N, C-alpha and C positions, 0 to 999 in steps of 0.2 A: 099767578094766581096769589093771592095775598090771605093773610093769617085769618082777616074777617070770612073770607068764602072759606077758607082751609074750615078754619071749626066751623060754619055753618053746616057743610056737607058733614062732618059727624054728627052735630045736635042732631039732626033732620032725620039721620039712618044710625042710632046708637049700637042697634044688634048685628048692624052688616060686619063683614068682614074689610080687610085694610089689604090691597095690594097696590105696589106701587111699578108701573111699567117700565121699562128700560128705554131709550129710544130705537135701537133694533126692533123694539114687538117683543123683548122677552121678559120677565119679571123676577123681582127680586123674589129670593127662593119664600115660599108663603109661609115656612117657620120665622120670618126674620123678628126681631126685638128692634125697638125704637129703646137707644141707649142715652141719648143728648135729647135735650131741647135746647136751641143754641142763639144766642142775638151775635150776629157775626157783621162787624162794623171794619172795612179796610180804607184808612187814607192813602194817597200814594201820588205822585206828582209822574206826570207824563214825558218823553221823552223831547218836548218842546217846553216841560218847564211848569206847566199848568196844574193846579193842583184840584184832583177830584174825591170825592167821597162815595162809599155806597154803604149799604145796610141790608140784610137778610138776615129771615128765621131758618136756621138749618137744625134740622131733624138728621140723627146720626142712624144707620140701621147698623143692624148686626147680627151673623148668619150664626148659630151653633148649633150643635149636635143633638139638640134636642126637636125633632124632627114634629114632634106632634104638637109644637105648640102654634098656635094662632092668636093674632091679633085684632080683637074686634074694635069698634070705632069709639066704643063708650070707654074702652080702657085706655085708648091711645086720647081719648079727651080729658080721663083724668090725669094723665102723663104729663100733658098741654098745659093744662091749667096748673100745674105746678112752678111752671115758669110765668104764670102773669107780669110778678112785678121785675122782671128782668128784660121784656120785651118793649122799649119804649114808643110802637106802633102797632096796632092791627093792619097799616097798611103795608107795611115788612112783605116782599115777594119770600116764598116758602121753596126750599130746599133739601133736597135729601143729600145723604152724604152716605155713598156705597162705596164697597170695595169690590171688585169684581174685575181684573184682578189689582188693579189699580185703586187710589181713594180718590173718587170723581163727586165732583158737587152737580148737581144737577136741577134744575130748576121747575118746578109743576108748573104745567101747563091748561091741565083742564080737569075734571073729572066724569067720569063712568059709571055710571049708576047701573045696577041689575039688579035682580031681585034680592038676593044675600050678599053682594060685594060693592065695594068703594073701590074703583079703577082709577087711582090717583097718576096720570101719563106727564114722564118729563122729557126733557130736552137737552141735547148738548150744549155747553156753553163754549164759546168760543173767542181765542184771541183777538184784539184787532188793535191799531195803531191810531189812540187819541190826538196826534200833532199831523195828520199826515200832510197837513198844508204847509209845515216849514220841515217834514223829515222826508217827503218823498220826489223823486225827479219829477219833473211835468213830463207826461207821457206823449201829450197831444205833438202829432208830422203838423209841419209847414205843409201849409202849402202848396202845388207845385204850381207857377203860374200859367193862365193858360188852358187847366184842363179843371172841368168839372169835378167834385168827389166822390163822381160814381164807382164804385170798383168793377172792372167789365172781365172777362176773360181774356190773357194776354194784353193787358193795361199795364203791369208790373207793379201795379199797387198792393198786393197782399201776396 
């Protein structure tokens, strides 16, 4: 979900509560705060020497002891609008930064709208090799002459 899509949900439902659903189906505690709206830019070189960059809008959550606190969409929109000049594009993907128990960045994937709640769903980020063609061995097995490539019980192929 990008910034423009995220803001549209907030604008269209200003009186709704806001929740973030974690990848395991649990939610960030309902009394969370948004303490930062940031522009995250990462420039890096992969193990094959190729340059890459990516950017996102990062919302930092913080859970305090004020268990009666609830964030409405209109308040989150107000917080977000303060970052107007900070974000170079409304097309940036939105992620939350949440500590449970380690600090994790979770991209927003979709929003579920109910009668009084905007539930933003998240997913895990995963590492990957960006230069597999240069760094990983070729795992293909040479064909055995005179045999087809079908694997049958007792053939010794697996």
